[in-house]
N, C-alpha and C positions, 0 to 999 in steps of 0.2 A: 792214677797212673800204678797201680799193681794190676803186675804182673808177671810173669819170664820173657828175657827176652837172650832170645839164641844167638849168641854173638861164636859160637864154635868157626861156621867159616871166614871164619877173620885170624888172621894173625897178630904178633906185637911188630911195631905199633897200633898200627890201628885196632885192633884188640881194645885198648886204653882209653885208646878217643874215646871211641864210640862211647865205652861203658863209661866218661867222665860225664858221657853226654844226655846218659838218662839219671845218671846221681846224680846230676845237676838242675834236670825234669821234673826230677821227685819233689813233693809237699810234704812238709813234717810229718812222718807216724804214719809215710807209707812205703813199702814194704815192695823187691822185687830182686830177683831167680836172676842172674845171666849165668848164663852157660858157657863156657869158655873152651877150646878140643887146643887147647898145648898147653905147656907146663910157663913157658916165656909167658903168654899172657896172662899167666895164673898168678906167678910172680911180680907180675910189671901192676898188675891191676890191684893186689894186692896192696901192694906201697902206695897206689890211691888215694884208696879205699883209707890205708893206715894216716897218710899225709890228714887227709880228715876228718879225722877221729870216728871212721865208720870202723866198727869189728862187728866183722859175717860171718856168718854159717858156712860153713863145709861141708861135701860131700863130693865125695869123687864117684862116679856111675863108669864103671871102662875104666882103658887104662888112659886115655888121654880124650877123658871129659868130666870136667869139672865145674860143680853147681856152687854158685855162691848164694844166699840170699842177704839180703842188709834192707835196716830200714834206716832212715833218715830222720 
């Protein structure tokens, strides 16, 4: 399930729920880019990743577009 997933249209907590589903469906070693559209979603998803022991790379694209790249 390598790919890019645009969750910018979702607000927290739905963005966190959708991101968690994506993470759960990744196989070991797979990479995904998750795009988020607000800071609350970014904080929430980052906390979820930390809880799971996944360290994302982070990029900001404009004022309200955040891109997390994760590898499970």
